[in-house]
A tleap script that builds the chain and sets N, CA, C and O, in Angstrom:
source leaprc.protein.ff14SB
mol = sequence {
  NLEU VAL VAL CYS THR PHE THR GLY GLU GLN
  GLY ILE PRO GLU GLN LEU ASN TYR LEU PRO
  PRO ASP LYS ASN PRO GLN TRP TYR CYS ALA
  ALA ASN ASN GLY LYS ILE ILE GLY THR ILE
  ALA PHE PHE GLN GLU GLU ASP GLY TRP HIE
  ALA GLY ARG PHE ALA ILE GLU PRO SER PHE
  ARG GLY ARG HIE ILE GLY THR GLU LEU LEU
  THR CYS ALA CYS ARG ASP MET PHE SER SER
  GLY THR ASN SER ILE THR MET GLU GLY ARG
  PRO ALA THR VAL HIE ILE LEU THR GLY LEU
  GLY ALA GLU ILE THR GLY ASP ALA PHE PRO
  PHE TYR SER SER THR CYS THR PRO MET ILE
  LEU THR LYS THR ALA PHE LEU GLU SER ILE
  CGLY
}
set mol.1.N position { -22.642 -28.972 6.272 }
set mol.1.CA position { -22.198 -27.643 6.766 }
set mol.1.C position { -22.151 -26.649 6.127 }
set mol.1.O position { -22.643 -25.620 6.589 }
set mol.2.N position { -21.374 -26.668 4.522 }
set mol.2.CA position { -21.278 -26.044 3.553 }
set mol.2.C position { -23.205 -26.049 2.605 }
set mol.2.O position { -23.909 -25.099 2.262 }
set mol.3.N position { -23.406 -27.414 2.500 }
set mol.3.CA position { -24.640 -26.661 2.191 }
set mol.3.C position { -25.830 -26.514 2.315 }
set mol.3.O position { -26.832 -26.181 1.683 }
set mol.4.N position { -25.238 -27.098 4.049 }
set mol.4.CA position { -26.684 -26.547 5.460 }
set mol.4.C position { -26.755 -24.640 5.175 }
set mol.4.O position { -27.450 -23.907 4.471 }
set mol.5.N position { -25.926 -24.488 5.897 }
set mol.5.CA position { -25.309 -22.578 5.187 }
set mol.5.C position { -25.674 -22.264 4.382 }
set mol.5.O position { -26.732 -21.637 4.349 }
set mol.6.N position { -24.553 -22.719 2.723 }
set mol.6.CA position { -24.795 -21.361 2.081 }
set mol.6.C position { -26.714 -22.183 1.061 }
set mol.6.O position { -27.732 -21.524 0.851 }
set mol.7.N position { -26.537 -23.336 0.784 }
set mol.7.CA position { -27.715 -23.663 -0.138 }
set mol.7.C position { -29.659 -23.476 0.873 }
set mol.7.O position { -30.795 -23.090 0.601 }
set mol.8.N position { -29.125 -23.880 1.694 }
set mol.8.CA position { -30.600 -24.196 3.061 }
set mol.8.C position { -30.337 -22.678 4.030 }
set mol.8.O position { -31.359 -22.357 4.637 }
set mol.9.N position { -29.389 -21.929 4.203 }
set mol.9.CA position { -29.697 -20.658 5.064 }
set mol.9.C position { -29.707 -19.604 4.075 }
set mol.9.O position { -30.479 -18.663 4.254 }
set mol.10.N position { -28.673 -19.637 2.669 }
set mol.10.CA position { -28.845 -18.330 2.410 }
set mol.10.C position { -29.901 -18.372 0.370 }
set mol.10.O position { -30.406 -17.473 -0.304 }
set mol.11.N position { -29.735 -20.085 0.127 }
set mol.11.CA position { -30.141 -19.751 -1.272 }
set mol.11.C position { -28.713 -19.690 -2.149 }
set mol.11.O position { -28.269 -18.652 -2.638 }
set mol.12.N position { -28.449 -20.242 -2.191 }
set mol.12.CA position { -26.956 -20.745 -2.969 }
set mol.12.C position { -27.367 -22.034 -3.872 }
set mol.12.O position { -27.719 -22.915 -3.088 }
set mol.13.N position { -27.460 -22.487 -5.220 }
set mol.13.CA position { -27.962 -23.311 -5.379 }
set mol.13.C position { -26.508 -24.353 -5.332 }
set mol.13.O position { -25.490 -24.229 -6.013 }
set mol.14.N position { -26.787 -25.281 -4.396 }
set mol.14.CA position { -25.730 -26.820 -4.138 }
set mol.14.C position { -24.610 -26.317 -5.222 }
set mol.14.O position { -23.726 -25.504 -4.953 }
set mol.15.N position { -24.798 -26.924 -6.455 }
set mol.15.CA position { -23.781 -26.888 -7.435 }
set mol.15.C position { -22.684 -25.345 -7.246 }
set mol.15.O position { -21.549 -25.463 -7.710 }
set mol.16.N position { -22.849 -24.740 -6.952 }
set mol.16.CA position { -22.047 -23.745 -6.610 }
set mol.16.C position { -20.908 -23.785 -4.938 }
set mol.16.O position { -19.935 -23.128 -4.565 }
set mol.17.N position { -21.682 -24.874 -4.370 }
set mol.17.CA position { -20.784 -25.332 -2.937 }
set mol.17.C position { -19.431 -25.607 -4.168 }
set mol.17.O position { -18.638 -24.673 -4.291 }
set mol.18.N position { -19.197 -26.930 -5.077 }
set mol.18.CA position { -18.597 -27.480 -5.372 }
set mol.18.C position { -16.721 -27.199 -5.731 }
set mol.18.O position { -16.475 -26.724 -6.840 }
set mol.19.N position { -15.985 -27.384 -5.158 }
set mol.19.CA position { -14.911 -27.111 -5.802 }
set mol.19.C position { -14.219 -28.288 -6.484 }
set mol.19.O position { -13.813 -29.169 -5.725 }
set mol.20.N position { -14.081 -28.396 -7.379 }
set mol.20.CA position { -13.183 -29.096 -8.038 }
set mol.20.C position { -11.375 -29.343 -7.644 }
set mol.20.O position { -10.412 -28.622 -7.383 }
set mol.21.N position { -11.617 -30.599 -7.776 }
set mol.21.CA position { -9.808 -31.084 -7.315 }
set mol.21.C position { -9.103 -30.124 -8.378 }
set mol.21.O position { -8.211 -29.486 -7.817 }
set mol.22.N position { -9.234 -29.777 -9.913 }
set mol.22.CA position { -8.443 -28.988 -10.241 }
set mol.22.C position { -7.910 -27.646 -9.866 }
set mol.22.O position { -7.069 -27.010 -10.502 }
set mol.23.N position { -8.807 -27.106 -8.179 }
set mol.23.CA position { -8.353 -25.837 -7.870 }
set mol.23.C position { -7.871 -26.045 -6.346 }
set mol.23.O position { -8.052 -25.432 -5.294 }
set mol.24.N position { -7.207 -27.144 -6.712 }
set mol.24.CA position { -6.357 -27.610 -5.308 }
set mol.24.C position { -6.624 -27.253 -4.143 }
set mol.24.O position { -5.839 -26.740 -3.346 }
set mol.25.N position { -8.350 -27.640 -3.890 }
set mol.25.CA position { -9.367 -26.930 -2.439 }
set mol.25.C position { -7.945 -27.585 -1.260 }
set mol.25.O position { -7.316 -28.641 -1.330 }
set mol.26.N position { -7.844 -26.457 -0.270 }
set mol.26.CA position { -7.288 -26.678 1.105 }
set mol.26.C position { -8.110 -26.539 2.496 }
set mol.26.O position { -8.054 -25.405 2.971 }
set mol.27.N position { -8.809 -27.417 3.181 }
set mol.27.CA position { -10.075 -27.045 3.600 }
set mol.27.C position { -9.415 -27.271 5.558 }
set mol.27.O position { -8.793 -28.115 6.203 }
set mol.28.N position { -10.048 -25.940 5.792 }
set mol.28.CA position { -9.744 -26.314 7.852 }
set mol.28.C position { -11.123 -26.370 7.994 }
set mol.28.O position { -11.973 -25.846 7.275 }
set mol.29.N position { -11.301 -27.213 9.217 }
set mol.29.CA position { -12.181 -26.984 10.308 }
set mol.29.C position { -12.340 -27.065 11.773 }
set mol.29.O position { -11.664 -27.807 12.485 }
set mol.30.N position { -12.929 -26.557 12.039 }
set mol.30.CA position { -12.996 -26.662 13.401 }
set mol.30.C position { -14.458 -27.528 14.056 }
set mol.30.O position { -15.629 -27.197 13.871 }
set mol.31.N position { -13.941 -28.727 14.869 }
set mol.31.CA position { -14.599 -29.639 15.712 }
set mol.31.C position { -14.599 -29.278 16.850 }
set mol.31.O position { -13.712 -28.704 17.480 }
set mol.32.N position { -16.504 -29.896 17.440 }
set mol.32.CA position { -16.627 -30.626 18.386 }
set mol.32.C position { -17.226 -31.738 19.442 }
set mol.32.O position { -18.378 -32.025 19.768 }
set mol.33.N position { -15.824 -32.279 19.863 }
set mol.33.CA position { -16.656 -33.486 19.990 }
set mol.33.C position { -17.179 -34.790 18.828 }
set mol.33.O position { -18.078 -35.620 18.963 }
set mol.34.N position { -16.175 -34.557 17.628 }
set mol.34.CA position { -16.232 -35.162 16.624 }
set mol.34.C position { -16.953 -34.482 15.617 }
set mol.34.O position { -16.695 -34.654 14.426 }
set mol.35.N position { -17.778 -33.773 15.990 }
set mol.35.CA position { -18.518 -32.577 14.640 }
set mol.35.C position { -18.009 -31.475 14.278 }
set mol.35.O position { -17.618 -30.594 15.044 }
set mol.36.N position { -17.975 -31.447 12.867 }
set mol.36.CA position { -17.397 -30.173 12.254 }
set mol.36.C position { -17.818 -29.068 12.470 }
set mol.36.O position { -18.037 -28.452 11.427 }
set mol.37.N position { -18.045 -28.502 13.411 }
set mol.37.CA position { -18.494 -26.984 13.582 }
set mol.37.C position { -18.245 -25.547 12.756 }
set mol.37.O position { -18.819 -24.458 12.726 }
set mol.38.N position { -16.832 -26.260 11.965 }
set mol.38.CA position { -16.927 -24.587 11.222 }
set mol.38.C position { -16.137 -25.086 10.053 }
set mol.38.O position { -15.702 -26.232 9.938 }
set mol.39.N position { -16.036 -24.374 9.432 }
set mol.39.CA position { -15.321 -24.759 8.131 }
set mol.39.C position { -14.742 -23.562 7.613 }
set mol.39.O position { -14.852 -22.616 8.392 }
set mol.40.N position { -13.852 -23.175 5.974 }
set mol.40.CA position { -13.469 -22.650 5.394 }
set mol.40.C position { -12.105 -23.587 4.262 }
set mol.40.O position { -11.241 -24.445 4.440 }
set mol.41.N position { -12.654 -22.720 3.065 }
set mol.41.CA position { -11.479 -23.804 2.145 }
set mol.41.C position { -10.622 -22.602 1.565 }
set mol.41.O position { -10.879 -21.410 1.734 }
set mol.42.N position { -9.888 -22.965 1.072 }
set mol.42.CA position { -8.853 -21.519 -0.313 }
set mol.42.C position { -8.777 -22.342 -0.892 }
set mol.42.O position { -8.803 -23.454 -0.364 }
set mol.43.N position { -8.634 -22.175 -2.390 }
set mol.43.CA position { -8.515 -22.760 -3.661 }
set mol.43.C position { -7.549 -21.860 -4.725 }
set mol.43.O position { -7.557 -20.642 -4.549 }
set mol.44.N position { -6.795 -22.356 -5.717 }
set mol.44.CA position { -6.240 -21.573 -6.282 }
set mol.44.C position { -7.407 -21.204 -7.483 }
set mol.44.O position { -8.409 -21.883 -7.708 }
set mol.45.N position { -7.079 -20.162 -8.072 }
set mol.45.CA position { -7.582 -19.838 -8.907 }
set mol.45.C position { -6.222 -19.008 -10.402 }
set mol.45.O position { -4.999 -19.083 -10.285 }
set mol.46.N position { -6.783 -18.483 -11.327 }
set mol.46.CA position { -5.919 -17.836 -11.911 }
set mol.46.C position { -5.033 -16.841 -11.687 }
set mol.46.O position { -4.040 -16.638 -12.386 }
set mol.47.N position { -5.270 -16.378 -10.986 }
set mol.47.CA position { -4.747 -15.124 -10.246 }
set mol.47.C position { -3.975 -15.511 -8.678 }
set mol.47.O position { -3.087 -14.869 -8.116 }
set mol.48.N position { -4.263 -16.049 -8.485 }
set mol.48.CA position { -3.709 -16.820 -7.071 }
set mol.48.C position { -4.053 -17.821 -6.064 }
set mol.48.O position { -3.771 -18.997 -6.294 }
set mol.49.N position { -4.654 -17.476 -4.930 }
set mol.49.CA position { -5.358 -18.682 -3.983 }
set mol.49.C position { -6.352 -17.819 -3.345 }
set mol.49.O position { -6.031 -16.717 -2.901 }
set mol.50.N position { -7.796 -18.369 -3.268 }
set mol.50.CA position { -8.949 -17.252 -2.931 }
set mol.50.C position { -9.467 -17.795 -1.717 }
set mol.50.O position { -9.260 -18.994 -1.532 }
set mol.51.N position { -10.143 -17.113 -0.794 }
set mol.51.CA position { -10.816 -18.425 -0.205 }
set mol.51.C position { -12.376 -18.264 0.268 }
set mol.51.O position { -12.892 -17.146 0.259 }
set mol.52.N position { -13.171 -19.527 0.718 }
set mol.52.CA position { -14.104 -19.281 0.715 }
set mol.52.C position { -14.841 -20.482 1.214 }
set mol.52.O position { -14.103 -21.377 1.626 }
set mol.53.N position { -15.783 -20.647 1.257 }
set mol.53.CA position { -17.053 -21.613 1.659 }
set mol.53.C position { -16.798 -21.584 3.653 }
set mol.53.O position { -16.569 -22.509 4.432 }
set mol.54.N position { -16.950 -20.293 3.855 }
set mol.54.CA position { -16.631 -20.035 4.809 }
set mol.54.C position { -17.986 -20.611 5.872 }
set mol.54.O position { -19.055 -20.292 5.350 }
set mol.55.N position { -18.167 -21.297 7.082 }
set mol.55.CA position { -19.161 -21.477 7.554 }
set mol.55.C position { -19.058 -22.273 9.042 }
set mol.55.O position { -18.508 -23.333 9.339 }
set mol.56.N position { -19.810 -21.323 9.828 }
set mol.56.CA position { -20.367 -22.212 11.654 }
set mol.56.C position { -20.956 -22.266 11.509 }
set mol.56.O position { -21.466 -21.489 10.700 }
set mol.57.N position { -21.704 -23.322 12.144 }
set mol.57.CA position { -22.758 -24.048 13.131 }
set mol.57.C position { -23.504 -22.807 13.568 }
set mol.57.O position { -22.955 -21.903 14.197 }
set mol.58.N position { -24.590 -22.800 13.263 }
set mol.58.CA position { -25.277 -21.894 13.467 }
set mol.58.C position { -25.626 -21.954 15.283 }
set mol.58.O position { -25.881 -20.841 15.743 }
set mol.59.N position { -25.648 -22.843 16.063 }
set mol.59.CA position { -25.559 -22.947 17.143 }
set mol.59.C position { -24.572 -22.610 18.109 }
set mol.59.O position { -24.683 -22.326 19.302 }
set mol.60.N position { -23.164 -22.731 17.042 }
set mol.60.CA position { -21.704 -21.947 17.498 }
set mol.60.C position { -21.223 -20.880 16.779 }
set mol.60.O position { -20.130 -20.844 16.215 }
set mol.61.N position { -22.092 -19.970 16.808 }
set mol.61.CA position { -22.225 -18.733 16.184 }
set mol.61.C position { -21.520 -17.732 17.278 }
set mol.61.O position { -21.930 -17.762 18.439 }
set mol.62.N position { -20.726 -17.070 16.997 }
set mol.62.CA position { -21.124 -15.659 18.326 }
set mol.62.C position { -19.706 -15.811 19.201 }
set mol.62.O position { -19.160 -14.936 19.874 }
set mol.63.N position { -19.212 -17.401 18.951 }
set mol.63.CA position { -18.542 -17.024 19.667 }
set mol.63.C position { -17.423 -17.339 19.718 }
set mol.63.O position { -16.959 -18.029 20.625 }
set mol.64.N position { -16.610 -16.777 18.503 }
set mol.64.CA position { -14.904 -16.271 18.195 }
set mol.64.C position { -14.670 -17.539 17.505 }
set mol.64.O position { -13.572 -17.576 16.950 }
set mol.65.N position { -15.805 -19.199 17.310 }
set mol.65.CA position { -14.472 -19.641 16.433 }
set mol.65.C position { -14.609 -19.298 14.984 }
set mol.65.O position { -13.459 -19.150 14.569 }
set mol.66.N position { -15.059 -19.193 14.474 }
set mol.66.CA position { -14.750 -18.111 13.162 }
set mol.66.C position { -13.573 -17.508 13.381 }
set mol.66.O position { -12.436 -17.681 12.943 }
set mol.67.N position { -14.007 -16.849 14.059 }
set mol.67.CA position { -12.260 -16.085 14.052 }
set mol.67.C position { -10.482 -16.781 14.469 }
set mol.67.O position { -9.294 -16.620 14.191 }
set mol.68.N position { -11.493 -17.685 15.385 }
set mol.68.CA position { -10.177 -18.788 15.530 }
set mol.68.C position { -9.496 -19.725 14.409 }
set mol.68.O position { -8.361 -20.139 14.173 }
set mol.69.N position { -10.934 -19.856 13.773 }
set mol.69.CA position { -10.662 -20.976 12.362 }
set mol.69.C position { -9.576 -19.755 11.516 }
set mol.69.O position { -8.364 -19.566 11.621 }
set mol.70.N position { -10.210 -19.347 11.009 }
set mol.70.CA position { -9.949 -17.855 9.811 }
set mol.70.C position { -8.317 -17.537 10.718 }
set mol.70.O position { -7.264 -17.640 10.089 }
set mol.71.N position { -8.318 -17.128 12.336 }
set mol.71.CA position { -6.358 -17.382 11.836 }
set mol.71.C position { -6.079 -18.416 12.299 }
set mol.71.O position { -6.003 -17.985 13.450 }
set mol.72.N position { -5.806 -19.658 12.426 }
set mol.72.CA position { -5.449 -20.449 11.577 }
set mol.72.C position { -4.858 -21.192 11.033 }
set mol.72.O position { -3.893 -21.945 11.160 }
set mol.73.N position { -6.001 -20.711 9.980 }
set mol.73.CA position { -5.922 -21.079 8.346 }
set mol.73.C position { -5.028 -20.470 7.935 }
set mol.73.O position { -4.015 -20.969 7.445 }
set mol.74.N position { -5.335 -18.857 8.112 }
set mol.74.CA position { -4.644 -18.103 7.496 }
set mol.74.C position { -2.961 -18.122 7.482 }
set mol.74.O position { -2.160 -17.954 6.562 }
set mol.75.N position { -2.731 -18.489 9.352 }
set mol.75.CA position { -1.297 -18.743 9.363 }
set mol.75.C position { -1.139 -19.909 9.067 }
set mol.75.O position { 0.066 -20.009 9.300 }
set mol.76.N position { -1.424 -20.791 8.756 }
set mol.76.CA position { -1.168 -21.916 7.911 }
set mol.76.C position { -0.970 -21.827 6.200 }
set mol.76.O position { -0.137 -22.561 5.667 }
set mol.77.N position { -1.694 -20.993 5.484 }
set mol.77.CA position { -1.831 -20.767 4.117 }
set mol.77.C position { -0.074 -20.244 4.839 }
set mol.77.O position { 0.887 -21.011 4.884 }
set mol.78.N position { -0.060 -18.347 5.474 }
set mol.78.CA position { 0.846 -17.968 4.810 }
set mol.78.C position { 2.097 -18.155 5.337 }
set mol.78.O position { 2.936 -17.256 5.292 }
set mol.79.N position { 2.417 -19.717 6.061 }
set mol.79.CA position { 3.649 -20.213 6.681 }
set mol.79.C position { 4.089 -20.978 5.571 }
set mol.79.O position { 5.286 -21.203 5.388 }
set mol.80.N position { 3.161 -21.406 4.793 }
set mol.80.CA position { 3.445 -22.630 3.176 }
set mol.80.C position { 3.698 -21.198 2.050 }
set mol.80.O position { 3.313 -21.326 0.888 }
set mol.81.N position { 4.250 -20.092 2.423 }
set mol.81.CA position { 4.304 -19.272 0.792 }
set mol.81.C position { 3.363 -18.537 -0.031 }
set mol.81.O position { 3.700 -18.093 -1.129 }
set mol.82.N position { 2.041 -18.367 0.515 }
set mol.82.CA position { 1.595 -17.866 0.106 }
set mol.82.C position { 1.244 -16.702 1.009 }
set mol.82.O position { 0.782 -16.658 2.149 }
set mol.83.N position { 1.844 -15.173 -0.425 }
set mol.83.CA position { 1.280 -13.881 0.009 }
set mol.83.C position { 0.329 -12.892 0.103 }
set mol.83.O position { 0.500 -11.715 0.419 }
set mol.84.N position { -0.677 -13.455 -0.192 }
set mol.84.CA position { -2.053 -12.855 -0.089 }
set mol.84.C position { -3.081 -14.019 -0.782 }
set mol.84.O position { -2.701 -14.821 -1.634 }
set mol.85.N position { -4.539 -13.940 -0.208 }
set mol.85.CA position { -5.331 -14.381 -0.322 }
set mol.85.C position { -6.524 -13.825 -0.719 }
set mol.85.O position { -6.691 -12.867 0.037 }
set mol.86.N position { -7.349 -13.888 -1.406 }
set mol.86.CA position { -7.842 -12.965 -2.124 }
set mol.86.C position { -9.778 -13.946 -1.502 }
set mol.86.O position { -9.973 -15.158 -1.422 }
set mol.87.N position { -10.553 -13.067 -1.271 }
set mol.87.CA position { -12.051 -13.514 -0.993 }
set mol.87.C position { -13.117 -12.537 -1.264 }
set mol.87.O position { -12.817 -11.361 -1.468 }
set mol.88.N position { -14.311 -12.925 -1.282 }
set mol.88.CA position { -15.438 -12.614 -1.215 }
set mol.88.C position { -15.988 -12.619 -0.087 }
set mol.88.O position { -16.162 -13.816 0.140 }
set mol.89.N position { -16.441 -11.943 0.915 }
set mol.89.CA position { -17.215 -11.907 2.328 }
set mol.89.C position { -18.518 -11.397 2.733 }
set mol.89.O position { -18.572 -10.394 3.444 }
set mol.90.N position { -19.253 -11.814 2.463 }
set mol.90.CA position { -20.720 -11.455 3.632 }
set mol.90.C position { -20.127 -10.402 4.660 }
set mol.90.O position { -18.989 -10.169 5.067 }
set mol.91.N position { -21.548 -9.794 4.939 }
set mol.91.CA position { -20.991 -8.260 6.118 }
set mol.91.C position { -20.401 -9.200 7.369 }
set mol.91.O position { -19.407 -8.609 7.790 }
set mol.92.N position { -20.607 -10.367 8.093 }
set mol.92.CA position { -20.195 -10.886 8.632 }
set mol.92.C position { -19.258 -11.103 9.221 }
set mol.92.O position { -18.650 -10.802 10.247 }
set mol.93.N position { -19.221 -11.982 7.975 }
set mol.93.CA position { -17.514 -12.228 7.427 }
set mol.93.C position { -16.428 -11.407 7.196 }
set mol.93.O position { -15.271 -11.680 7.519 }
set mol.94.N position { -16.846 -10.269 6.562 }
set mol.94.CA position { -16.135 -8.109 6.585 }
set mol.94.C position { -16.103 -8.226 7.964 }
set mol.94.O position { -15.276 -9.087 8.262 }
set mol.95.N position { -16.539 -7.830 8.764 }
set mol.95.CA position { -16.372 -7.545 9.906 }
set mol.95.C position { -14.927 -8.903 10.522 }
set mol.95.O position { -13.813 -8.469 10.814 }
set mol.96.N position { -15.175 -10.139 10.596 }
set mol.96.CA position { -13.966 -10.955 10.802 }
set mol.96.C position { -12.703 -10.760 10.417 }
set mol.96.O position { -11.777 -10.655 11.221 }
set mol.97.N position { -12.493 -10.658 8.377 }
set mol.97.CA position { -11.320 -10.384 8.022 }
set mol.97.C position { -10.888 -8.668 8.057 }
set mol.97.O position { -9.684 -8.710 8.308 }
set mol.98.N position { -11.011 -8.209 8.017 }
set mol.98.CA position { -10.325 -6.803 8.411 }
set mol.98.C position { -9.616 -6.837 9.711 }
set mol.98.O position { -8.458 -6.426 9.784 }
set mol.99.N position { -10.267 -7.321 10.779 }
set mol.99.CA position { -10.068 -7.752 12.032 }
set mol.99.C position { -8.486 -8.636 11.896 }
set mol.99.O position { -7.617 -8.914 12.722 }
set mol.100.N position { -8.648 -8.897 10.389 }
set mol.100.CA position { -7.561 -10.099 11.046 }
set mol.100.C position { -6.364 -9.253 9.519 }
set mol.100.O position { -5.452 -9.821 8.920 }
set mol.101.N position { -6.734 -8.191 9.376 }
set mol.101.CA position { -5.876 -6.817 8.909 }
set mol.101.C position { -6.569 -7.068 6.965 }
set mol.101.O position { -6.074 -6.430 6.036 }
set mol.102.N position { -7.608 -7.986 6.786 }
set mol.102.CA position { -7.899 -7.264 5.191 }
set mol.102.C position { -8.550 -6.310 4.455 }
set mol.102.O position { -9.769 -6.215 4.605 }
set mol.103.N position { -8.009 -5.617 3.726 }
set mol.103.CA position { -8.700 -5.087 2.727 }
set mol.103.C position { -9.756 -4.907 1.819 }
set mol.103.O position { -9.811 -5.413 0.698 }
set mol.104.N position { -10.662 -4.113 2.375 }
set mol.104.CA position { -12.224 -4.221 0.950 }
set mol.104.C position { -11.344 -3.158 -0.390 }
set mol.104.O position { -10.923 -2.002 -0.406 }
set mol.105.N position { -11.388 -4.579 -1.643 }
set mol.105.CA position { -11.012 -4.216 -2.894 }
set mol.105.C position { -11.913 -4.091 -3.972 }
set mol.105.O position { -11.602 -4.201 -5.158 }
set mol.106.N position { -13.694 -3.723 -3.265 }
set mol.106.CA position { -14.250 -3.219 -4.353 }
set mol.106.C position { -15.434 -3.223 -3.381 }
set mol.106.O position { -15.422 -3.738 -2.263 }
set mol.107.N position { -16.860 -2.330 -4.183 }
set mol.107.CA position { -18.078 -2.344 -3.698 }
set mol.107.C position { -18.857 -3.481 -3.496 }
set mol.107.O position { -19.076 -4.241 -4.439 }
set mol.108.N position { -19.307 -3.692 -2.371 }
set mol.108.CA position { -20.442 -4.900 -2.003 }
set mol.108.C position { -21.154 -5.006 -3.509 }
set mol.108.O position { -21.068 -4.205 -4.440 }
set mol.109.N position { -21.893 -6.280 -3.432 }
set mol.109.CA position { -22.530 -6.504 -4.769 }
set mol.109.C position { -23.339 -7.630 -4.621 }
set mol.109.O position { -22.695 -8.678 -4.674 }
set mol.110.N position { -24.572 -7.763 -4.448 }
set mol.110.CA position { -26.005 -8.947 -4.401 }
set mol.110.C position { -25.599 -10.383 -4.560 }
set mol.110.O position { -25.181 -10.902 -5.595 }
set mol.111.N position { -25.737 -10.821 -3.665 }
set mol.111.CA position { -25.454 -12.336 -4.058 }
set mol.111.C position { -26.764 -12.832 -3.237 }
set mol.111.O position { -27.145 -12.420 -2.142 }
set mol.112.N position { -27.297 -13.740 -3.988 }
set mol.112.CA position { -28.657 -14.286 -3.838 }
set mol.112.C position { -29.023 -13.295 -2.546 }
set mol.112.O position { -29.124 -12.086 -2.757 }
set mol.113.N position { -29.243 -13.895 -1.046 }
set mol.113.CA position { -29.868 -13.455 0.050 }
set mol.113.C position { -29.269 -11.848 0.060 }
set mol.113.O position { -29.864 -10.803 -0.205 }
set mol.114.N position { -28.310 -12.002 0.338 }
set mol.114.CA position { -27.180 -11.124 0.692 }
set mol.114.C position { -26.569 -10.218 -0.234 }
set mol.114.O position { -26.764 -10.135 -1.447 }
set mol.115.N position { -25.771 -9.524 0.525 }
set mol.115.CA position { -24.186 -9.073 -0.629 }
set mol.115.C position { -22.552 -9.901 -0.108 }
set mol.115.O position { -22.346 -10.489 0.954 }
set mol.116.N position { -21.782 -9.729 -1.021 }
set mol.116.CA position { -20.599 -9.882 -0.760 }
set mol.116.C position { -19.489 -8.935 -1.581 }
set mol.116.O position { -19.377 -8.575 -2.753 }
set mol.117.N position { -18.712 -8.716 -0.324 }
set mol.117.CA position { -17.714 -7.466 -0.369 }
set mol.117.C position { -16.005 -8.318 -0.824 }
set mol.117.O position { -15.532 -9.349 -0.347 }
set mol.118.N position { -15.503 -7.513 -1.760 }
set mol.118.CA position { -14.442 -8.073 -2.398 }
set mol.118.C position { -13.441 -8.259 -1.658 }
set mol.118.O position { -14.022 -8.041 -0.595 }
set mol.119.N position { -12.288 -8.513 -1.324 }
set mol.119.CA position { -11.283 -8.346 -0.050 }
set mol.119.C position { -10.625 -8.902 -0.481 }
set mol.119.O position { -10.840 -9.581 -1.485 }
set mol.120.N position { -9.294 -8.799 0.285 }
set mol.120.CA position { -7.881 -9.475 -0.154 }
set mol.120.C position { -7.114 -9.142 1.223 }
set mol.120.O position { -7.129 -8.027 1.745 }
set mol.121.N position { -6.513 -10.149 1.680 }
set mol.121.CA position { -5.464 -10.488 3.003 }
set mol.121.C position { -3.912 -10.620 2.527 }
set mol.121.O position { -3.299 -11.626 2.169 }
set mol.122.N position { -3.501 -9.323 2.639 }
set mol.122.CA position { -1.691 -9.628 2.174 }
set mol.122.C position { -0.879 -10.887 3.985 }
set mol.122.O position { -1.031 -10.842 5.206 }
set mol.123.N position { -0.461 -11.356 3.460 }
set mol.123.CA position { 0.681 -12.063 4.277 }
set mol.123.C position { 1.439 -10.831 5.900 }
set mol.123.O position { 1.534 -10.998 7.115 }
set mol.124.N position { 1.741 -9.876 5.082 }
set mol.124.CA position { 2.295 -8.809 5.585 }
set mol.124.C position { 1.056 -7.875 7.157 }
set mol.124.O position { 1.244 -7.744 8.367 }
set mol.125.N position { -0.043 -7.477 6.267 }
set mol.125.CA position { -1.239 -7.417 7.302 }
set mol.125.C position { -1.873 -8.774 8.191 }
set mol.125.O position { -1.871 -8.629 9.413 }
set mol.126.N position { -2.056 -9.219 8.005 }
set mol.126.CA position { -1.740 -10.151 8.880 }
set mol.126.C position { -1.181 -10.291 10.496 }
set mol.126.O position { -1.568 -10.166 11.657 }
set mol.127.N position { -0.211 -10.578 9.842 }
set mol.127.CA position { 0.971 -10.883 10.572 }
set mol.127.C position { 1.152 -9.700 11.442 }
set mol.127.O position { 1.823 -9.960 12.441 }
set mol.128.N position { 0.653 -8.193 11.330 }
set mol.128.CA position { 0.699 -7.504 11.294 }
set mol.128.C position { -0.306 -6.958 12.568 }
set mol.128.O position { 0.052 -6.202 13.471 }
set mol.129.N position { -1.572 -7.512 12.399 }
set mol.129.CA position { -2.855 -7.723 12.788 }
set mol.129.C position { -2.636 -8.747 14.111 }
set mol.129.O position { -3.217 -8.448 15.155 }
set mol.130.N position { -1.704 -10.089 14.057 }
set mol.130.CA position { -2.405 -10.844 15.059 }
set mol.130.C position { -0.886 -10.904 15.941 }
set mol.130.O position { -0.700 -11.669 16.887 }
set mol.131.N position { 0.331 -9.744 15.307 }
set mol.131.CA position { 0.849 -9.114 17.219 }
set mol.131.C position { 1.856 -10.245 16.391 }
set mol.131.O position { 2.875 -10.675 16.931 }
savepdb mol mol.pdb
quit
C-alpha cells in the first residue's frame, strides 16, 4: 500500500519509503476483510516522534477511514507517554490533522508531485479535539 501510494501515485522513489529498525517504527493499519486498506507509521527522529507513511487504499478514500486510523494511532501513541508528534502532510492530510488539533509550523514546500506542510500535534491539543 505504501509503495503503491507514494511511488505509484506520487512518484516518490521507493527507497524513501523504507523505515530502518533504528528509528523504532510503530505501524498502525486499518483492514477490511483481512486486507490492509490504510496505514500510518510513527518513528523516532532526533527531536522525538514523527509520523509518516500515511496512506489509504484509493477505493476506500473519502469514507473517514484515515481520520479514524489517525485518531486511534495518535490515541495509542499519546497514551504511551509521547507528548508531541511532528509530521509533514499533503493537503488532504493537513485537513485531517488540523481537525485533530495539529498546528502548521511552517510553509508548504514542494515534494515530488505535490506539497508537504510541516505540522505538530501535541497531546493536549489532540485530547481537546476529540473531547
